[in-house]
mmCIF file of the N, C-alpha and C atoms, coordinates in Angstrom:
data_MODEL
# 
_entry.id   MODEL 
# 
loop_
_atom_site.group_PDB 
_atom_site.id 
_atom_site.type_symbol 
_atom_site.label_atom_id 
_atom_site.label_alt_id 
_atom_site.label_comp_id 
_atom_site.label_asym_id 
_atom_site.label_entity_id 
_atom_site.label_seq_id 
_atom_site.pdbx_PDB_ins_code 
_atom_site.Cartn_x 
_atom_site.Cartn_y 
_atom_site.Cartn_z 
_atom_site.occupancy 
_atom_site.B_iso_or_equiv 
_atom_site.pdbx_formal_charge 
_atom_site.auth_seq_id 
_atom_site.auth_comp_id 
_atom_site.auth_asym_id 
_atom_site.auth_atom_id 
_atom_site.pdbx_PDB_model_num 
ATOM 1   N N  . UNK A 1 1  ? 10.331  3.408  -3.654  1.00 0.00 ? 1  UNK A N  1 
ATOM 2   C CA . UNK A 1 1  ? 9.359   2.920  -4.619  1.00 0.00 ? 1  UNK A CA 1 
ATOM 3   C C  . UNK A 1 1  ? 9.058   4.118  -5.632  1.00 0.00 ? 1  UNK A C  1 
ATOM 4   N N  . UNK A 1 2  ? 9.070   3.766  -6.838  1.00 0.00 ? 2  UNK A N  1 
ATOM 5   C CA . UNK A 1 2  ? 8.730   4.884  -7.791  1.00 0.00 ? 2  UNK A CA 1 
ATOM 6   C C  . UNK A 1 2  ? 7.252   4.898  -8.090  1.00 0.00 ? 2  UNK A C  1 
ATOM 7   N N  . UNK A 1 3  ? 6.788   5.936  -8.823  1.00 0.00 ? 3  UNK A N  1 
ATOM 8   C CA . UNK A 1 3  ? 5.362   6.109  -9.096  1.00 0.00 ? 3  UNK A CA 1 
ATOM 9   C C  . UNK A 1 3  ? 4.734   4.917  -9.709  1.00 0.00 ? 3  UNK A C  1 
ATOM 10  N N  . UNK A 1 4  ? 5.336   4.395  -10.788 1.00 0.00 ? 4  UNK A N  1 
ATOM 11  C CA . UNK A 1 4  ? 4.818   3.241  -11.613 1.00 0.00 ? 4  UNK A CA 1 
ATOM 12  C C  . UNK A 1 4  ? 4.661   1.995  -10.735 1.00 0.00 ? 4  UNK A C  1 
ATOM 13  N N  . UNK A 1 5  ? 5.634   1.714  -9.835  1.00 0.00 ? 5  UNK A N  1 
ATOM 14  C CA . UNK A 1 5  ? 5.558   0.541  -9.006  1.00 0.00 ? 5  UNK A CA 1 
ATOM 15  C C  . UNK A 1 5  ? 4.390   0.708  -7.992  1.00 0.00 ? 5  UNK A C  1 
ATOM 16  N N  . UNK A 1 6  ? 4.296   1.886  -7.454  1.00 0.00 ? 6  UNK A N  1 
ATOM 17  C CA . UNK A 1 6  ? 3.231   2.187  -6.489  1.00 0.00 ? 6  UNK A CA 1 
ATOM 18  C C  . UNK A 1 6  ? 1.880   2.123  -7.137  1.00 0.00 ? 6  UNK A C  1 
ATOM 19  N N  . UNK A 1 7  ? 1.760   2.677  -8.317  1.00 0.00 ? 7  UNK A N  1 
ATOM 20  C CA . UNK A 1 7  ? 0.464   2.620  -8.982  1.00 0.00 ? 7  UNK A CA 1 
ATOM 21  C C  . UNK A 1 7  ? 0.124   1.188  -9.418  1.00 0.00 ? 7  UNK A C  1 
ATOM 22  N N  . UNK A 1 8  ? 1.035   0.375  -9.766  1.00 0.00 ? 8  UNK A N  1 
ATOM 23  C CA . UNK A 1 8  ? 0.758   -0.975 -10.113 1.00 0.00 ? 8  UNK A CA 1 
ATOM 24  C C  . UNK A 1 8  ? 0.237   -1.664 -8.783  1.00 0.00 ? 8  UNK A C  1 
ATOM 25  N N  . UNK A 1 9  ? 0.923   -1.538 -7.712  1.00 0.00 ? 9  UNK A N  1 
ATOM 26  C CA . UNK A 1 9  ? 0.577   -2.135 -6.499  1.00 0.00 ? 9  UNK A CA 1 
ATOM 27  C C  . UNK A 1 9  ? -0.824  -1.761 -5.968  1.00 0.00 ? 9  UNK A C  1 
ATOM 28  N N  . UNK A 1 10 ? -1.084  -0.476 -6.025  1.00 0.00 ? 10 UNK A N  1 
ATOM 29  C CA . UNK A 1 10 ? -2.412  0.002  -5.545  1.00 0.00 ? 10 UNK A CA 1 
ATOM 30  C C  . UNK A 1 10 ? -3.512  -0.339 -6.529  1.00 0.00 ? 10 UNK A C  1 
ATOM 31  N N  . UNK A 1 11 ? -3.177  -0.501 -7.789  1.00 0.00 ? 11 UNK A N  1 
ATOM 32  C CA . UNK A 1 11 ? -4.177  -0.900 -8.810  1.00 0.00 ? 11 UNK A CA 1 
ATOM 33  C C  . UNK A 1 11 ? -4.612  -2.351 -8.563  1.00 0.00 ? 11 UNK A C  1 
ATOM 34  N N  . UNK A 1 12 ? -3.643  -3.256 -8.167  1.00 0.00 ? 12 UNK A N  1 
ATOM 35  C CA . UNK A 1 12 ? -3.982  -4.689 -7.829  1.00 0.00 ? 12 UNK A CA 1 
ATOM 36  C C  . UNK A 1 12 ? -4.832  -4.594 -6.511  1.00 0.00 ? 12 UNK A C  1 
ATOM 37  N N  . UNK A 1 13 ? -4.441  -3.849 -5.587  1.00 0.00 ? 13 UNK A N  1 
ATOM 38  C CA . UNK A 1 13 ? -5.203  -3.713 -4.335  1.00 0.00 ? 13 UNK A CA 1 
ATOM 39  C C  . UNK A 1 13 ? -6.630  -3.238 -4.547  1.00 0.00 ? 13 UNK A C  1 
ATOM 40  N N  . UNK A 1 14 ? -6.778  -2.206 -5.394  1.00 0.00 ? 14 UNK A N  1 
ATOM 41  C CA . UNK A 1 14 ? -8.091  -1.666 -5.679  1.00 0.00 ? 14 UNK A CA 1 
ATOM 42  C C  . UNK A 1 14 ? -8.986  -2.757 -6.368  1.00 0.00 ? 14 UNK A C  1 
ATOM 43  N N  . UNK A 1 15 ? -8.368  -3.348 -7.368  1.00 0.00 ? 15 UNK A N  1 
ATOM 44  C CA . UNK A 1 15 ? -9.080  -4.505 -8.100  1.00 0.00 ? 15 UNK A CA 1 
ATOM 45  C C  . UNK A 1 15 ? -9.625  -5.555 -7.104  1.00 0.00 ? 15 UNK A C  1 
ATOM 46  N N  . UNK A 1 16 ? -8.713  -5.916 -6.238  1.00 0.00 ? 16 UNK A N  1 
ATOM 47  C CA . UNK A 1 16 ? -9.127  -7.027 -5.272  1.00 0.00 ? 16 UNK A CA 1 
ATOM 48  C C  . UNK A 1 16 ? -10.267 -6.558 -4.353  1.00 0.00 ? 16 UNK A C  1 
ATOM 49  N N  . UNK A 1 17 ? -10.374 -5.272 -4.140  1.00 0.00 ? 17 UNK A N  1 
ATOM 50  C CA . UNK A 1 17 ? -11.500 -4.724 -3.319  1.00 0.00 ? 17 UNK A CA 1 
ATOM 51  C C  . UNK A 1 17 ? -12.745 -4.406 -4.076  1.00 0.00 ? 17 UNK A C  1 
ATOM 52  N N  . UNK A 1 18 ? -12.603 -4.542 -5.435  1.00 0.00 ? 18 UNK A N  1 
ATOM 53  C CA . UNK A 1 18 ? -13.770 -4.167 -6.318  1.00 0.00 ? 18 UNK A CA 1 
ATOM 54  C C  . UNK A 1 18 ? -13.842 -2.767 -6.643  1.00 0.00 ? 18 UNK A C  1 
ATOM 55  N N  . UNK A 1 19 ? -12.835 -2.073 -6.397  1.00 0.00 ? 19 UNK A N  1 
ATOM 56  C CA . UNK A 1 19 ? -12.694 -0.576 -6.728  1.00 0.00 ? 19 UNK A CA 1 
ATOM 57  C C  . UNK A 1 19 ? -11.839 -0.306 -7.999  1.00 0.00 ? 19 UNK A C  1 
ATOM 58  N N  . UNK A 1 20 ? -11.655 1.025  -8.270  1.00 0.00 ? 20 UNK A N  1 
ATOM 59  C CA . UNK A 1 20 ? -10.728 1.294  -9.261  1.00 0.00 ? 20 UNK A CA 1 
ATOM 60  C C  . UNK A 1 20 ? -10.018 2.589  -8.901  1.00 0.00 ? 20 UNK A C  1 
ATOM 61  N N  . UNK A 1 21 ? -8.954  2.960  -9.596  1.00 0.00 ? 21 UNK A N  1 
ATOM 62  C CA . UNK A 1 21 ? -8.262  4.175  -9.336  1.00 0.00 ? 21 UNK A CA 1 
ATOM 63  C C  . UNK A 1 21 ? -9.046  5.282  -10.087 1.00 0.00 ? 21 UNK A C  1 
ATOM 64  N N  . UNK A 1 22 ? -9.004  6.479  -9.487  1.00 0.00 ? 22 UNK A N  1 
ATOM 65  C CA . UNK A 1 22 ? -9.687  7.627  -10.168 1.00 0.00 ? 22 UNK A CA 1 
ATOM 66  C C  . UNK A 1 22 ? -8.881  8.097  -11.366 1.00 0.00 ? 22 UNK A C  1 
ATOM 67  N N  . UNK A 1 23 ? -9.490  9.003  -12.070 1.00 0.00 ? 23 UNK A N  1 
ATOM 68  C CA . UNK A 1 23 ? -8.801  9.606  -13.259 1.00 0.00 ? 23 UNK A CA 1 
ATOM 69  C C  . UNK A 1 23 ? -7.656  10.503 -12.773 1.00 0.00 ? 23 UNK A C  1 
ATOM 70  N N  . UNK A 1 24 ? -7.586  10.814 -11.461 1.00 0.00 ? 24 UNK A N  1 
ATOM 71  C CA . UNK A 1 24 ? -6.652  11.685 -10.943 1.00 0.00 ? 24 UNK A CA 1 
ATOM 72  C C  . UNK A 1 24 ? -5.462  10.938 -10.203 1.00 0.00 ? 24 UNK A C  1 
ATOM 73  N N  . UNK A 1 25 ? -5.464  9.601  -10.475 1.00 0.00 ? 25 UNK A N  1 
ATOM 74  C CA . UNK A 1 25 ? -4.530  8.764  -9.719  1.00 0.00 ? 25 UNK A CA 1 
ATOM 75  C C  . UNK A 1 25 ? -3.078  9.160  -9.839  1.00 0.00 ? 25 UNK A C  1 
ATOM 76  N N  . UNK A 1 26 ? -2.688  9.483  -11.061 1.00 0.00 ? 26 UNK A N  1 
ATOM 77  C CA . UNK A 1 26 ? -1.206  9.818  -11.288 1.00 0.00 ? 26 UNK A CA 1 
ATOM 78  C C  . UNK A 1 26 ? -0.803  11.027 -10.535 1.00 0.00 ? 26 UNK A C  1 
ATOM 79  N N  . UNK A 1 27 ? -1.692  12.081 -10.520 1.00 0.00 ? 27 UNK A N  1 
ATOM 80  C CA . UNK A 1 27 ? -1.421  13.267 -9.733  1.00 0.00 ? 27 UNK A CA 1 
ATOM 81  C C  . UNK A 1 27 ? -1.408  12.969 -8.271  1.00 0.00 ? 27 UNK A C  1 
ATOM 82  N N  . UNK A 1 28 ? -2.338  12.167 -7.788  1.00 0.00 ? 28 UNK A N  1 
ATOM 83  C CA . UNK A 1 28 ? -2.393  11.878 -6.284  1.00 0.00 ? 28 UNK A CA 1 
ATOM 84  C C  . UNK A 1 28 ? -1.245  11.010 -5.914  1.00 0.00 ? 28 UNK A C  1 
ATOM 85  N N  . UNK A 1 29 ? -0.806  10.045 -6.694  1.00 0.00 ? 29 UNK A N  1 
ATOM 86  C CA . UNK A 1 29 ? 0.305   9.223  -6.416  1.00 0.00 ? 29 UNK A CA 1 
ATOM 87  C C  . UNK A 1 29 ? 1.608   10.081 -6.415  1.00 0.00 ? 29 UNK A C  1 
ATOM 88  N N  . UNK A 1 30 ? 1.720   10.979 -7.309  1.00 0.00 ? 30 UNK A N  1 
ATOM 89  C CA . UNK A 1 30 ? 2.891   11.889 -7.321  1.00 0.00 ? 30 UNK A CA 1 
ATOM 90  C C  . UNK A 1 30 ? 2.954   12.703 -6.060  1.00 0.00 ? 30 UNK A C  1 
ATOM 91  N N  . UNK A 1 31 ? 1.812   13.196 -5.588  1.00 0.00 ? 31 UNK A N  1 
ATOM 92  C CA . UNK A 1 31 ? 1.843   13.977 -4.344  1.00 0.00 ? 31 UNK A CA 1 
ATOM 93  C C  . UNK A 1 31 ? 2.106   13.010 -3.152  1.00 0.00 ? 31 UNK A C  1 
ATOM 94  N N  . UNK A 1 32 ? 1.546   11.868 -3.092  1.00 0.00 ? 32 UNK A N  1 
ATOM 95  C CA . UNK A 1 32 ? 1.794   10.902 -2.088  1.00 0.00 ? 32 UNK A CA 1 
ATOM 96  C C  . UNK A 1 32 ? 3.279   10.597 -1.927  1.00 0.00 ? 32 UNK A C  1 
ATOM 97  N N  . UNK A 1 33 ? 3.873   10.253 -3.039  1.00 0.00 ? 33 UNK A N  1 
ATOM 98  C CA . UNK A 1 33 ? 5.326   9.801  -2.973  1.00 0.00 ? 33 UNK A CA 1 
ATOM 99  C C  . UNK A 1 33 ? 6.297   10.887 -2.861  1.00 0.00 ? 33 UNK A C  1 
ATOM 100 N N  . UNK A 1 34 ? 6.018   12.081 -3.469  1.00 0.00 ? 34 UNK A N  1 
ATOM 101 C CA . UNK A 1 34 ? 6.960   13.037 -3.479  1.00 0.00 ? 34 UNK A CA 1 
ATOM 102 C C  . UNK A 1 34 ? 6.754   14.244 -2.559  1.00 0.00 ? 34 UNK A C  1 
ATOM 103 N N  . UNK A 1 35 ? 5.540   14.505 -2.135  1.00 0.00 ? 35 UNK A N  1 
ATOM 104 C CA . UNK A 1 35 ? 5.305   15.590 -1.231  1.00 0.00 ? 35 UNK A CA 1 
ATOM 105 C C  . UNK A 1 35 ? 5.059   15.192 0.240   1.00 0.00 ? 35 UNK A C  1 
ATOM 106 N N  . UNK A 1 36 ? 4.529   13.986 0.388   1.00 0.00 ? 36 UNK A N  1 
ATOM 107 C CA . UNK A 1 36 ? 4.232   13.509 1.759   1.00 0.00 ? 36 UNK A CA 1 
ATOM 108 C C  . UNK A 1 36 ? 4.944   12.248 2.203   1.00 0.00 ? 36 UNK A C  1 
ATOM 109 N N  . UNK A 1 37 ? 6.039   11.893 1.485   1.00 0.00 ? 37 UNK A N  1 
ATOM 110 C CA . UNK A 1 37 ? 6.902   10.762 1.784   1.00 0.00 ? 37 UNK A CA 1 
ATOM 111 C C  . UNK A 1 37 ? 6.117   9.447  2.003   1.00 0.00 ? 37 UNK A C  1 
ATOM 112 N N  . UNK A 1 38 ? 5.122   9.247  1.184   1.00 0.00 ? 38 UNK A N  1 
ATOM 113 C CA . UNK A 1 38 ? 4.388   7.987  1.234   1.00 0.00 ? 38 UNK A CA 1 
ATOM 114 C C  . UNK A 1 38 ? 3.133   8.029  2.132   1.00 0.00 ? 38 UNK A C  1 
ATOM 115 N N  . UNK A 1 39 ? 2.905   9.159  2.812   1.00 0.00 ? 39 UNK A N  1 
ATOM 116 C CA . UNK A 1 39 ? 1.702   9.273  3.645   1.00 0.00 ? 39 UNK A CA 1 
ATOM 117 C C  . UNK A 1 39 ? 0.520   9.703  2.821   1.00 0.00 ? 39 UNK A C  1 
ATOM 118 N N  . UNK A 1 40 ? -0.621  9.629  3.408   1.00 0.00 ? 40 UNK A N  1 
ATOM 119 C CA . UNK A 1 40 ? -1.905  9.992  2.773   1.00 0.00 ? 40 UNK A CA 1 
ATOM 120 C C  . UNK A 1 40 ? -1.732  11.451 2.194   1.00 0.00 ? 40 UNK A C  1 
ATOM 121 N N  . UNK A 1 41 ? -2.028  11.605 0.947   1.00 0.00 ? 41 UNK A N  1 
ATOM 122 C CA . UNK A 1 41 ? -1.915  12.930 0.277   1.00 0.00 ? 41 UNK A CA 1 
ATOM 123 C C  . UNK A 1 41 ? -2.829  13.956 0.703   1.00 0.00 ? 41 UNK A C  1 
ATOM 124 N N  . UNK A 1 42 ? -3.930  13.614 1.284   1.00 0.00 ? 42 UNK A N  1 
ATOM 125 C CA . UNK A 1 42 ? -4.858  14.660 1.737   1.00 0.00 ? 42 UNK A CA 1 
ATOM 126 C C  . UNK A 1 42 ? -4.640  15.044 3.193   1.00 0.00 ? 42 UNK A C  1 
ATOM 127 N N  . UNK A 1 43 ? -4.091  14.165 3.944   1.00 0.00 ? 43 UNK A N  1 
ATOM 128 C CA . UNK A 1 43 ? -3.804  14.432 5.334   1.00 0.00 ? 43 UNK A CA 1 
ATOM 129 C C  . UNK A 1 43 ? -2.658  13.481 5.825   1.00 0.00 ? 43 UNK A C  1 
ATOM 130 N N  . UNK A 1 44 ? -1.423  13.968 5.765   1.00 0.00 ? 44 UNK A N  1 
ATOM 131 C CA . UNK A 1 44 ? -0.356  13.140 6.160   1.00 0.00 ? 44 UNK A CA 1 
ATOM 132 C C  . UNK A 1 44 ? -0.396  12.530 7.580   1.00 0.00 ? 44 UNK A C  1 
ATOM 133 N N  . UNK A 1 45 ? -1.155  13.284 8.428   1.00 0.00 ? 45 UNK A N  1 
ATOM 134 C CA . UNK A 1 45 ? -1.231  12.726 9.821   1.00 0.00 ? 45 UNK A CA 1 
ATOM 135 C C  . UNK A 1 45 ? -2.013  11.381 9.856   1.00 0.00 ? 45 UNK A C  1 
ATOM 136 N N  . UNK A 1 46 ? -2.688  11.007 8.771   1.00 0.00 ? 46 UNK A N  1 
ATOM 137 C CA . UNK A 1 46 ? -3.394  9.762  8.689   1.00 0.00 ? 46 UNK A CA 1 
ATOM 138 C C  . UNK A 1 46 ? -2.469  8.567  8.533   1.00 0.00 ? 46 UNK A C  1 
ATOM 139 N N  . UNK A 1 47 ? -1.221  8.787  8.266   1.00 0.00 ? 47 UNK A N  1 
ATOM 140 C CA . UNK A 1 47 ? -0.110  7.771  8.048   1.00 0.00 ? 47 UNK A CA 1 
ATOM 141 C C  . UNK A 1 47 ? -0.024  7.344  6.626   1.00 0.00 ? 47 UNK A C  1 
ATOM 142 N N  . UNK A 1 48 ? 0.649   6.154  6.403   1.00 0.00 ? 48 UNK A N  1 
ATOM 143 C CA . UNK A 1 48 ? 0.985   5.773  5.047   1.00 0.00 ? 48 UNK A CA 1 
ATOM 144 C C  . UNK A 1 48 ? -0.286  5.469  4.227   1.00 0.00 ? 48 UNK A C  1 
ATOM 145 N N  . UNK A 1 49 ? -0.088  5.736  2.945   1.00 0.00 ? 49 UNK A N  1 
ATOM 146 C CA . UNK A 1 49 ? -1.169  5.551  1.927   1.00 0.00 ? 49 UNK A CA 1 
ATOM 147 C C  . UNK A 1 49 ? -1.039  4.061  1.501   1.00 0.00 ? 49 UNK A C  1 
ATOM 148 N N  . UNK A 1 50 ? -2.223  3.392  1.394   1.00 0.00 ? 50 UNK A N  1 
ATOM 149 C CA . UNK A 1 50 ? -3.604  3.879  1.796   1.00 0.00 ? 50 UNK A CA 1 
ATOM 150 C C  . UNK A 1 50 ? -3.738  3.977  3.318   1.00 0.00 ? 50 UNK A C  1 
ATOM 151 N N  . UNK A 1 51 ? -4.406  5.058  3.709   1.00 0.00 ? 51 UNK A N  1 
ATOM 152 C CA . UNK A 1 51 ? -4.521  5.280  5.086   1.00 0.00 ? 51 UNK A CA 1 
ATOM 153 C C  . UNK A 1 51 ? -5.641  4.373  5.700   1.00 0.00 ? 51 UNK A C  1 
ATOM 154 N N  . UNK A 1 52 ? -5.730  4.416  7.043   1.00 0.00 ? 52 UNK A N  1 
ATOM 155 C CA . UNK A 1 52 ? -6.719  3.581  7.679   1.00 0.00 ? 52 UNK A CA 1 
ATOM 156 C C  . UNK A 1 52 ? -8.134  3.926  7.507   1.00 0.00 ? 52 UNK A C  1 
ATOM 157 N N  . UNK A 1 53 ? -8.443  5.090  6.940   1.00 0.00 ? 53 UNK A N  1 
ATOM 158 C CA . UNK A 1 53 ? -9.783  5.587  6.767   1.00 0.00 ? 53 UNK A CA 1 
ATOM 159 C C  . UNK A 1 53 ? -10.298 5.294  5.326   1.00 0.00 ? 53 UNK A C  1 
ATOM 160 N N  . UNK A 1 54 ? -9.463  4.862  4.358   1.00 0.00 ? 54 UNK A N  1 
ATOM 161 C CA . UNK A 1 54 ? -9.887  4.853  2.966   1.00 0.00 ? 54 UNK A CA 1 
ATOM 162 C C  . UNK A 1 54 ? -11.066 3.888  2.722   1.00 0.00 ? 54 UNK A C  1 
ATOM 163 N N  . UNK A 1 55 ? -11.085 2.726  3.374   1.00 0.00 ? 55 UNK A N  1 
ATOM 164 C CA . UNK A 1 55 ? -12.088 1.717  3.010   1.00 0.00 ? 55 UNK A CA 1 
ATOM 165 C C  . UNK A 1 55 ? -13.439 2.242  3.560   1.00 0.00 ? 55 UNK A C  1 
ATOM 166 N N  . UNK A 1 56 ? -13.503 2.854  4.703   1.00 0.00 ? 56 UNK A N  1 
ATOM 167 C CA . UNK A 1 56 ? -14.708 3.343  5.280   1.00 0.00 ? 56 UNK A CA 1 
ATOM 168 C C  . UNK A 1 56 ? -15.193 4.509  4.360   1.00 0.00 ? 56 UNK A C  1 
ATOM 169 N N  . UNK A 1 57 ? -14.306 5.366  3.877   1.00 0.00 ? 57 UNK A N  1 
ATOM 170 C CA . UNK A 1 57 ? -14.746 6.446  3.047   1.00 0.00 ? 57 UNK A CA 1 
ATOM 171 C C  . UNK A 1 57 ? -15.298 5.936  1.724   1.00 0.00 ? 57 UNK A C  1 
ATOM 172 N N  . UNK A 1 58 ? -14.683 5.003  1.123   1.00 0.00 ? 58 UNK A N  1 
ATOM 173 C CA . UNK A 1 58 ? -15.186 4.415  -0.125  1.00 0.00 ? 58 UNK A CA 1 
ATOM 174 C C  . UNK A 1 58 ? -16.566 3.836  0.060   1.00 0.00 ? 58 UNK A C  1 
ATOM 175 N N  . UNK A 1 59 ? -16.739 3.073  1.155   1.00 0.00 ? 59 UNK A N  1 
ATOM 176 C CA . UNK A 1 59 ? -18.010 2.606  1.484   1.00 0.00 ? 59 UNK A CA 1 
ATOM 177 C C  . UNK A 1 59 ? -19.102 3.555  1.648   1.00 0.00 ? 59 UNK A C  1 
ATOM 178 N N  . UNK A 1 60 ? -18.771 4.650  2.365   1.00 0.00 ? 60 UNK A N  1 
ATOM 179 C CA . UNK A 1 60 ? -19.774 5.733  2.679   1.00 0.00 ? 60 UNK A CA 1 
ATOM 180 C C  . UNK A 1 60 ? -19.960 6.745  1.524   1.00 0.00 ? 60 UNK A C  1 
ATOM 181 N N  . UNK A 1 61 ? -18.866 7.171  0.869   1.00 0.00 ? 61 UNK A N  1 
ATOM 182 C CA . UNK A 1 61 ? -18.960 8.206  -0.103  1.00 0.00 ? 61 UNK A CA 1 
ATOM 183 C C  . UNK A 1 61 ? -18.773 7.806  -1.566  1.00 0.00 ? 61 UNK A C  1 
ATOM 184 N N  . UNK A 1 62 ? -18.310 6.574  -1.759  1.00 0.00 ? 62 UNK A N  1 
ATOM 185 C CA . UNK A 1 62 ? -18.049 6.110  -3.068  1.00 0.00 ? 62 UNK A CA 1 
ATOM 186 C C  . UNK A 1 62 ? -16.630 6.386  -3.541  1.00 0.00 ? 62 UNK A C  1 
ATOM 187 N N  . UNK A 1 63 ? -15.841 7.062  -2.763  1.00 0.00 ? 63 UNK A N  1 
ATOM 188 C CA . UNK A 1 63 ? -14.485 7.325  -3.013  1.00 0.00 ? 63 UNK A CA 1 
ATOM 189 C C  . UNK A 1 63 ? -13.773 7.665  -1.655  1.00 0.00 ? 63 UNK A C  1 
ATOM 190 N N  . UNK A 1 64 ? -12.452 7.559  -1.687  1.00 0.00 ? 64 UNK A N  1 
ATOM 191 C CA . UNK A 1 64 ? -11.696 7.965  -0.473  1.00 0.00 ? 64 UNK A CA 1 
ATOM 192 C C  . UNK A 1 64 ? -11.595 9.567  -0.524  1.00 0.00 ? 64 UNK A C  1 
ATOM 193 N N  . UNK A 1 65 ? -11.239 10.108 0.625   1.00 0.00 ? 65 UNK A N  1 
ATOM 194 C CA . UNK A 1 65 ? -11.166 11.584 0.723   1.00 0.00 ? 65 UNK A CA 1 
ATOM 195 C C  . UNK A 1 65 ? -10.215 12.183 -0.361  1.00 0.00 ? 65 UNK A C  1 
ATOM 196 N N  . UNK A 1 66 ? -9.078  11.536 -0.692  1.00 0.00 ? 66 UNK A N  1 
ATOM 197 C CA . UNK A 1 66 ? -8.200  12.152 -1.660  1.00 0.00 ? 66 UNK A CA 1 
ATOM 198 C C  . UNK A 1 66 ? -8.584  11.762 -3.092  1.00 0.00 ? 66 UNK A C  1 
ATOM 199 N N  . UNK A 1 67 ? -9.602  10.946 -3.315  1.00 0.00 ? 67 UNK A N  1 
ATOM 200 C CA . UNK A 1 67 ? -10.045 10.491 -4.581  1.00 0.00 ? 67 UNK A CA 1 
ATOM 201 C C  . UNK A 1 67 ? -9.163  9.585  -5.296  1.00 0.00 ? 67 UNK A C  1 
ATOM 202 N N  . UNK A 1 68 ? -8.283  8.809  -4.587  1.00 0.00 ? 68 UNK A N  1 
ATOM 203 C CA . UNK A 1 68 ? -7.460  7.860  -5.221  1.00 0.00 ? 68 UNK A CA 1 
ATOM 204 C C  . UNK A 1 68 ? -8.268  6.644  -5.552  1.00 0.00 ? 68 UNK A C  1 
ATOM 205 N N  . UNK A 1 69 ? -8.971  6.152  -4.676  1.00 0.00 ? 69 UNK A N  1 
ATOM 206 C CA . UNK A 1 69 ? -9.834  4.892  -4.818  1.00 0.00 ? 69 UNK A CA 1 
ATOM 207 C C  . UNK A 1 69 ? -11.271 5.364  -4.956  1.00 0.00 ? 69 UNK A C  1 
ATOM 208 N N  . UNK A 1 70 ? -11.999 4.684  -5.980  1.00 0.00 ? 70 UNK A N  1 
ATOM 209 C CA . UNK A 1 70 ? -13.408 4.965  -6.186  1.00 0.00 ? 70 UNK A CA 1 
ATOM 210 C C  . UNK A 1 70 ? -14.073 3.603  -6.390  1.00 0.00 ? 70 UNK A C  1 
ATOM 211 N N  . UNK A 1 71 ? -15.394 3.625  -6.049  1.00 0.00 ? 71 UNK A N  1 
ATOM 212 C CA . UNK A 1 71 ? -16.181 2.408  -6.391  1.00 0.00 ? 71 UNK A CA 1 
ATOM 213 C C  . UNK A 1 71 ? -16.276 2.240  -7.845  1.00 0.00 ? 71 UNK A C  1 
ATOM 214 N N  . UNK A 1 72 ? -16.385 0.992  -8.307  1.00 0.00 ? 72 UNK A N  1 
ATOM 215 C CA . UNK A 1 72 ? -16.582 0.806  -9.775  1.00 0.00 ? 72 UNK A CA 1 
ATOM 216 C C  . UNK A 1 72 ? -18.089 1.063  -10.112 1.00 0.00 ? 72 UNK A C  1 
ATOM 217 N N  . UNK A 1 73 ? -18.321 1.568  -11.264 1.00 0.00 ? 73 UNK A N  1 
ATOM 218 C CA . UNK A 1 73 ? -19.628 1.666  -11.688 1.00 0.00 ? 73 UNK A CA 1 
ATOM 219 C C  . UNK A 1 73 ? -20.104 3.067  -11.938 1.00 0.00 ? 73 UNK A C  1 
# 
């Protein structure tokens, strides 16, 4: 999957959750796909992006740890 396809897919996912992608999304996506082979860009041990922790982090902090997803508003 290339960066644009991944960005489109996660944009749709974020929109369905009521979130948006951060202003750093392109940089984070590039790291995710090219440096961590599709795993969480902040901690590859979390597994594939979006990792299992992202929803909890957005709810608690307003963004996920790597700042890919953020609450709207």
